[in-house]
N, C-alpha and C positions, 0 to 999 in steps of 0.2 A: 434461415439467417441466424436464429438463436444458436443453433448447433455450430455454425461456423464461428461465431463470437466465442462460444465456450471452448472450442478446441484451439482457437487463436490464443485465448487466454491461458489455456493449459500449456501451450508452447511457450508462451512469454514467461509463465510461472516456473517452468522447468529451466529456462534460460537464466531467470533471476536466482534460482537455487544454485545452480551451477557457478554462476558468478560469486554468489555470496560465499559459497563454501570454498572456492578456489582462491579467493583473495584473502580469506582468513589466516591461513598458514603464513603468508607473506607478511604478517603484522599489520595489515590494513584491514579495518573492519568497516565495510560499507554495507548497510541494510537494504540490499536490492529487494528482497521479498517484501519488506515492509513498504518500500516505495511502490512496488508493483500492486500490492493490496490497495493502497490509497488511489492509485490510477484506476484499478478496477472498479472501485466504488462509483467513480464518475462514469465510466464506460457503461456499467450496468444501470446506473440510475437514469441515464438518458433513455434506456429501454423502458424503465418503469414510468417515466414522465410521458414518453410517447404513446405507450399503451396503458393508459390508467386502469388500474384493477388488476393487472398482472403481477404476479409475484415472481416470475422467473428470474428477473434481475437481481432481486434480493437473495434468493436461493442459490444462484450461481456465485454471488459474492460470498455468502456464508460458507459454501463449499471451500472456496479458496482461502478463506480466513481460518477455518478449522484445519485445513491442510497445512497451512503456514505455521499455525500453532503447534501442531503436532511435529512438524519438521524442526522447529526451533527448540522445543522442549517436549520430548516424549514422555517425561516423567509425570506422575500424577499430580504432583503439588504445584499449583500455579503461584507465580510470583507477581508483584505489582507490575513489572515490566511486560510480562506476558499478558496480563489483563489489558494494559494500555495497547500493546501490539495488536490484540484482537479488537478492542474497542473503538480505536481511531478510524479504521476503514469503515466500520459499521456506522459511526457517527458522521463521517464524511458523506456517506451514501444518504442518510436521513436529512442532512442539512442541504444537500444538493437537490433533493426531492422537494423539501419544504420551502426553500428559499432558492428559486430558479434565477440565478444572475448569469452573467457570462460564465461559462463552465471553466475556461482556462484560468480565470481569476480564482475561482474556488479551488482549482487544482494546486495552483502555487501556494495559496494560504494553506490549504490543508497539508501539503507536503512539508512546508517549513514548520508550521505549528505541530504537526505530528511528530517530527524528528525532535523538536524541542521538548515536547511533553514526555516522549519516550525516554529521552536522556534524563530529564528531571526526575521522572518516576524511577528509572533504573540505577542511576549513579549520578546524582547531582555534582558530586565532587569532581567527576571525570571532565565535566564541562571546563572547569577552571584549570585542573591539573594537567589535562591534555587538550588544550583549546585547539592546536592544529589539527589533531585527529578529529575531534568533534566537528570542525568546520569542514574538513575533507569529507566526512560521511554525510554532513548536511547538504553540501553542494553537489557532490557526485551522486547521492541518493536522490535528491530532488531532480537533478537533471535526468537521471534515469527514469524516474516516475513520469516526469513531464513528457519525455520521449515516448514512453509506453502509451500514455494518454493519447498524445497527438497521432501516433500511428494507428492505434485501435479506433479513435474517433473518426479519422479521415477514411479508414477502411470500412468501417461500418455505419457511416452517416447516411 
């Protein structure tokens, strides 16, 4: 079961990368990879909660976060946006393990707050200057992340 979840997440991660890099030349920037990573934090945290003491869920999430960071910026100098990009899925993972509420509520809260915090860290002026682009990224990215969570949660429940 763990291998199936990992390989399914790998397929979703590849799809998110293709979507993110194919929409970028069209002038639309949607952070599909970031949304997928936040969704993965809840998919893999359910594994950690169900099997207390196992670290596989966190290690799988860490693998995908590091792969996402490498794909987003392969240069050695991290920026504040890259740190937030890596920290939000990990924080979401720990919040979902520590505070077990309805998972879909945590997913929605984490996706919206993650995108807002990412934009505040990366380019706070962009939110005001290009509000339509920000809201497109916020809603499409959140919808994609929620769809990833729903599909993987239903498949591996």
